[in-house]
C-alpha positions in Angstrom: 0.3 -0.2 0.0 3.1 2.3 0.7 4.1 4.6 3.4 2.4 7.3 4.2 4.5 8.5 6.8 8.3 8.2 7.1 10.9 9.4 9.6 14.0 10.0 9.3 16.9 10.9 12.0 14.5 12.8 13.9 15.9 14.3 16.9 14.3 16.8 19.9 16.2 18.2 22.0 15.1 20.8 25.2 17.4 23.7 27.0 16.4 23.6 30.1 17.8 25.7 32.5 21.3 25.5 30.2 21.1 21.7 30.7 19.9 19.8 27.3 17.5 17.2 27.5 17.2 14.9 24.7 13.1 14.1 24.1 13.8 11.9 21.0 17.1 10.3 19.7 17.3 10.2 16.1 14.0 7.8 15.8 13.0 6.3 12.4 9.7 4.8 11.3 7.9 4.2 8.8 4.0 4.0 9.1 1.7 2.1 6.2 -1.7 4.2 5.3 -4.4 2.4 6.7 -1.9 1.2 9.2 -3.5 1.3 13.1 -0.6 1.3 15.7 0.1 2.5 19.2 2.9 3.9 20.6 3.2 2.9 25.3 5.9 4.0 27.6 6.3 5.9 30.7 5.4 9.7 30.9 8.8 11.1 29.7 9.7 8.7 27.3 9.0 11.0 24.5 5.6 9.5 22.9 3.9 12.7 23.1 6.7 15.0 21.6 6.8 12.5 18.3 3.4 12.5 18.2 3.5 16.6 18.2 6.4 16.4 15.6 4.7 14.5 13.0 1.5 16.5 13.7 3.7 19.2 12.3 2.3 21.2 15.6 6.2 21.1 17.8 9.3 21.9 15.5 12.1 18.8 15.8 15.7 19.7 16.1 16.6 17.5 13.8 15.8 15.3 10.9 12.8 14.7 8.8 9.4 13.5 8.8 7.5 13.2 5.4 3.9 12.7 5.1 3.0 11.5 1.6 6.7 12.2 0.3 6.7 15.9 1.6 9.0 16.9 4.0 6.8 19.1 6.3 9.0 21.0 8.4 10.5 22.3 5.0 7.1 23.6 4.4 6.8 27.7 5.2 3.9 28.2 7.6 0.9 28.4 5.7 1.0 25.1 3.9 2.5 23.5 7.3 -1.1 24.8 8.7 -2.9 23.3 5.9 -1.4 20.4 6.1 -2.8 20.3 9.7 -5.7 21.2 9.2 -6.3 19.6 5.7 -5.0 15.8 6.7 -4.3 16.0 10.6 -7.3 14.9 13.0 -5.9 15.5 16.8 -7.2 14.2 19.9 -5.5 15.6 22.7 -5.2 14.4 26.2 -7.8 17.6 28.0 -11.2 17.8 25.6 -10.5 21.6 25.5 -14.0 22.7 24.5 -14.8 26.2 24.1 -17.5 27.0 27.0 -19.4 29.2 25.2 -20.2 27.0 21.9 -23.0 24.3 21.7 -21.1 21.2 21.8 -22.4 20.9 18.2 -20.4 24.3 17.1 -17.3 22.6 19.3 -17.2 19.6 16.8 -17.5 22.0 13.4 -15.2 24.7 14.8 -12.3 23.7 12.7 -13.5 23.9 9.4 -16.9 26.1 9.5 -14.5 29.4 8.6 -13.4 27.5 5.5 -13.8 29.0 2.2 -15.1 25.5 0.9 -17.5 23.6 2.0 -22.0 23.7 2.6 -21.9 25.0 6.4 -25.4 22.3 6.0 -23.2 19.5 4.9 -21.2 20.4 7.6 -23.6 20.4 10.3 -25.1 17.0 9.1 -21.6 15.1 8.9 -20.9 17.0 12.8 -24.1 15.4 13.8 -23.6 12.1 11.8 -20.3 12.1 14.2 -21.8 12.7 17.2 -24.8 10.0 17.3 -22.1 7.5 16.4 -20.7 8.9 19.5 -23.6 8.3 21.6 -24.3 11.8 21.5 -27.2 12.8 19.8 -29.7 13.8 22.5 -26.4 16.5 23.7 -26.4 18.3 20.0 -27.1 21.9 21.8 -25.9 21.4 25.1 -22.9 23.6 26.6 -19.8 22.0 28.2 -20.9 22.6 31.0 -23.7 20.5 31.0 -21.7 17.4 30.2 -19.6 14.9 32.2 -16.2 14.5 31.6 -16.8 11.6 29.4 -19.0 13.2 27.2 -16.6 15.9 26.8 -13.9 13.8 25.8 -16.5 12.2 22.8 -17.5 15.6 21.8 -13.4 16.1 21.3 -13.3 13.0 19.4 -16.1 13.9 17.1 -14.6 17.1 16.6 -11.2 14.9 15.6 -13.3 13.6 12.4 -14.7 16.7 11.2 -12.1 17.5 8.6 -12.3 14.1 7.3 -9.0 13.7 7.9 -6.3 11.1 6.5 -4.7 10.9 10.0 -5.7 10.7 13.4 -3.4 11.6 16.3 -4.7 10.1 19.4 -3.0 10.8 23.0 -4.7 9.2 25.6 -8.3 9.3 24.1 -10.5 7.2 26.3 -8.9 8.9 29.8 -11.4 10.0 30.7 -13.9 7.3 29.7 -15.3 4.2 31.4 -14.6 0.7 30.0 -18.0 0.2 28.0 -17.6 3.8 26.4 -13.4 3.1 25.8 -14.8 -0.1 23.7 -17.2 1.9 22.1 -14.7 4.1 21.2 -12.3 2.2 19.9 -14.8 0.3 17.9 -15.2 3.4 16.4 -11.5 4.3 15.6 -11.3 0.6 14.1 -14.5 1.0 11.8 -12.9 4.4 10.6 -9.5 2.6 10.0 -11.1 -0.3 8.0 -14.0 1.3 5.7 -12.1 5.2 5.6 -8.3 3.7 5.6 -7.7 6.5 8.3 -3.8 6.2 9.7 -4.3 6.3 13.4 -1.1 6.8 15.8 -2.2 6.5 19.2 -0.6 7.0 22.3 -1.6 5.0 25.5 -0.5 4.0 28.9 -2.8 1.0 28.5 -1.2 -2.6 27.2 -5.2 -3.9 26.9 -5.6 -0.4 24.8 -2.9 -1.0 22.8 -3.1 -5.0 22.0 -6.4 -3.8 19.7 -4.0 -1.9 17.6 -2.1 -3.5 14.7 1.3 -3.3 15.5 3.1 -1.7 19.1 5.9 0.4 19.4 7.5 0.9 23.3 9.5 4.3 23.7 11.8 4.4 26.3 14.7 7.6 26.8 13.6 9.0 23.6 14.2 5.8 21.4 12.1 2.5 20.1 12.9 -0.1 22.8 12.2 -3.8 21.8 
């Protein structure tokens, strides 16, 4: 099927009080289109930093990240922003919903101001995703009216609104109970299988990681066996 993501000799070094902290050390990785991979490791192992660099959010100290043969860190800010907005869906550890917006408005926010796209179609698609997330009765609720788990589901729905080819998920089920976690993972698996969306999942849960196609273990900024 071919590699969608290729990472070569990736480094991220932070200067903390004059001390060099190597968050990533010469990481190499190839990910095929339609893969569903997980990255596990203790806090501080580098896994979140790696996803942030792949997603065009954190600039590497050294190395290359190719998305469909494009070295994204050689793009200007405008083109890099376009890649982020069109290719990626992000699910972070915190829901980060806008408190003054309804559930459905939070979901459409990443795409509603684009010049392209029909407003009705965008909202119809948002309703479809929210329904799949079990949130059909909360479309018009505000974040303060939702539980932590419900807010998390809204954040997950938001990641799919731009129909991304890559989902970057950092502890995406952290606020969810076991039953909802299972439902969300089923939703991910369906999207992976039907739409060939590539999933990069960071998790502390080996049980969750076991549901993915391949597990990478990180320790001290490198992949370990």
